[in-house]
C-alpha positions in Angstrom: 19.8 14.3 24.0 16.5 13.4 22.4 15.2 10.8 20.1 12.5 11.4 17.5 10.1 8.5 18.3 7.3 7.4 16.0 6.0 4.6 18.3 7.0 2.1 21.0 5.0 -1.1 21.2 5.3 -4.9 21.9 4.7 -7.3 19.0 6.2 -10.4 17.4 9.3 -10.5 15.4 7.7 -10.7 11.9 11.0 -11.3 10.1 14.4 -13.0 10.6 16.0 -12.0 13.9 19.2 -13.2 15.5 20.4 -15.8 18.1 18.5 -13.8 20.8 15.2 -13.3 19.1 13.8 -15.4 16.3 10.9 -14.9 13.9 7.7 -15.3 15.9 9.3 -14.4 19.2 8.0 -11.3 21.1 10.1 -8.1 21.2 9.7 -4.5 22.2 9.8 -2.3 19.1 11.3 1.2 19.1 10.2 2.8 15.8 12.1 6.0 15.1 10.7 8.7 12.8 12.4 9.9 9.6 14.0 8.1 6.7 16.5 9.2 4.0 15.1 6.8 1.4 11.7 6.5 -0.4 11.5 2.9 -1.5 8.6 2.1 -3.9 7.5 -0.8 -1.7 7.9 0.8 1.7 5.4 -0.7 4.1 6.0 1.9 6.9 5.3 5.1 5.0 3.8 6.6 8.1 7.2 6.8 9.7 9.1 8.2 6.7 8.8 11.9 7.6 10.7 13.5 10.5 7.4 15.2 11.4 5.7 11.8 12.0 7.4 11.5 15.4 7.7 13.2 18.7 11.0 14.1 20.5 11.6 12.5 23.9 14.7 12.7 26.1 16.9 9.6 25.9 16.4 9.0 29.7 12.6 8.8 29.2 12.9 6.5 26.2 15.3 4.2 28.2 12.8 4.1 31.1 9.9 3.1 28.9 11.8 0.4 27.1 13.3 -1.0 30.2 9.8 -1.3 31.9 8.4 -3.0 28.8 11.3 -5.4 28.5 11.6 -6.4 32.2 7.9 -6.6 33.0 6.6 -8.3 29.8 9.5 -10.7 29.2 10.1 -10.3 25.4 13.4 -11.6 24.0 14.9 -8.3 22.7 14.4 -4.7 21.7 14.2 -4.1 18.0 15.0 -0.6 16.7 13.4 0.2 13.3 12.0 3.1 11.4 12.1 5.1 9.3 15.8 4.8 9.4 17.2 4.5 12.9 20.9 5.2 12.0 19.9 8.8 11.1 19.7 9.3 14.9 23.0 7.6 16.0 24.2 10.5 18.2 21.3 9.8 20.6 20.6 6.1 19.7 24.1 4.9 20.6 24.0 6.4 24.2 20.6 4.9 24.7 21.9 1.4 23.8 25.0 1.8 25.9 22.8 2.8 28.9 20.8 -0.4 28.4 23.8 -2.7 27.9 22.1 -5.6 29.8 19.4 -5.9 27.0 20.0 -7.4 23.5 19.2 -4.9 20.8 18.5 -5.6 17.1 18.8 -2.7 14.7 17.0 -2.8 11.3 18.7 -0.5 8.9 18.3 0.2 5.2 21.9 -0.2 4.1 22.5 3.4 3.0 24.3 4.5 6.2 27.6 3.2 7.6 27.2 0.6 10.4 30.8 0.9 11.7 29.9 2.8 14.9 26.9 0.6 16.0 29.0 -2.5 15.3 31.1 -1.5 18.2 28.2 -2.1 20.6 28.5 -5.6 21.9 24.8 -6.0 22.7 23.7 -5.1 19.1 23.0 -7.3 16.1 22.0 -5.8 12.7 19.5 -6.6 10.1 20.6 -4.8 6.9 18.1 -4.4 4.1 19.9 -4.4 0.8 17.6 -2.4 -1.5 17.1 -4.1 -4.9 16.5 -2.3 -8.2 12.7 -2.3 -7.9 13.0 -0.2 -4.7 14.3 2.8 -6.7 17.1 3.2 -4.1 19.5 0.5 -5.1 22.2 3.1 -6.0 22.2 4.4 -2.4 23.7 1.2 -0.8 26.9 1.6 1.1 26.9 -1.5 3.4 28.1 -4.7 1.9 28.0 -8.4 3.0 31.7 -8.0 3.8 30.9 -5.4 6.5 28.7 -7.8 8.5 29.5 -10.1 11.3 28.4 -13.7 12.0 25.5 -12.5 14.2 24.2 -10.0 11.6 21.7 -10.6 8.8 21.7 -9.3 5.2 18.2 -9.1 3.8 17.5 -8.7 0.1 13.9 -7.5 -0.7 12.7 -9.2 -3.9 9.9 -7.7 -6.0 10.7 -9.4 -9.3 13.2 -11.6 -11.2 15.5 -8.6 -11.9 15.8 -8.1 -8.1 16.6 -11.8 -7.6 19.3 -11.9 -10.3 20.9 -8.7 -8.9 20.9 -10.2 -5.4 22.2 -13.5 -6.7 25.1 -11.9 -8.5 25.9 -9.7 -5.4 26.0 -12.8 -3.1 28.3 -14.7 -5.5 30.8 -11.8 -5.4 31.1 -11.7 -1.6 31.9 -14.4 1.0 28.9 -14.8 3.3 29.9 -14.4 7.0 26.5 -13.4 8.2 23.0 -14.8 7.8 21.6 -14.0 4.3 18.0 -14.1 3.4 15.7 -12.9 0.6 12.4 -11.4 1.4 9.6 -11.4 -1.2 7.4 -8.3 -1.4 4.0 -9.4 -0.3 1.3 -8.2 -2.6 -2.2 -8.9 -1.3 -3.6 -8.5 -4.8 -1.2 -11.1 -6.3 -2.8 -14.0 -8.1 -1.5 -17.5 -8.6 1.8 -18.5 -7.2 3.1 -15.0 -6.7 6.6 -13.8 -6.1 6.9 -15.8 -2.8 6.6 -19.1 -4.6 8.7 -17.9 -7.6 11.5 -17.0 -5.2 11.4 -20.6 -3.8 11.7 -21.9 -7.4 14.5 -19.6 -8.3 16.6 -20.5 -5.2 16.0 -24.2 -5.8 16.8 -24.0 -9.5 20.1 -22.2 -8.8 21.0 -24.3 -5.8 21.4 -21.1 -3.8 21.0 -23.0 -0.5 23.0 -20.6 1.6 20.2 -18.1 1.3 17.0 -18.4 3.4 13.5 -17.1 2.5 12.2 -14.5 4.9 8.4 -14.1 4.9 6.9 -11.1 6.7 4.9 -13.0 9.3 3.4 -9.8 10.8 2.0 -8.9 7.4 0.4 -12.3 7.1 -1.2 -11.9 10.6 -2.0 -8.3 9.8 -0.5 -6.9 13.0 2.1 -4.2 13.7 
């Protein structure tokens, strides 16, 4: 069994994590290559194509991750992409082999999470793609599918995205953490979408939803 790996590195959790690893904590990142979506605001386009990675045996990937986790002392291993659930046949055995380590999987919401939910050392961050992504119609994972330890993240690029997310949240009981993440535009002037999102949430008393800001983008790190 092999995994198509784009990169392995240690960095901070730039976004909302889980009970094991919070925003700003250090984690080992396993970025897998290849994605089934092409979101307009994708900030990891370099990992979209399958050809952007290199295949490594699961044993070798497990050894590298274990060494980084045990020697450097980060809080968790975060699996991202690309879209990691495209490689479930190899990813699931990897996580089972490393059952003593907490994993966080960031997935785009277009692939079923039912198999990875069975892994007790895994929590999920599910990105619900909003209309401005161009991939909103591809979503198959709902708030109803998530557990208490999981997080649903709505990426917000404009008020249409916000209204769609608000309506969606009002239709489902929230069992998991739920956040909205503004698209960070370095060219934005004035208050920008981040401040507008704050205003919209406060105006609508949507206080069950947190604001998720991409700390790693503000710091300009991986």
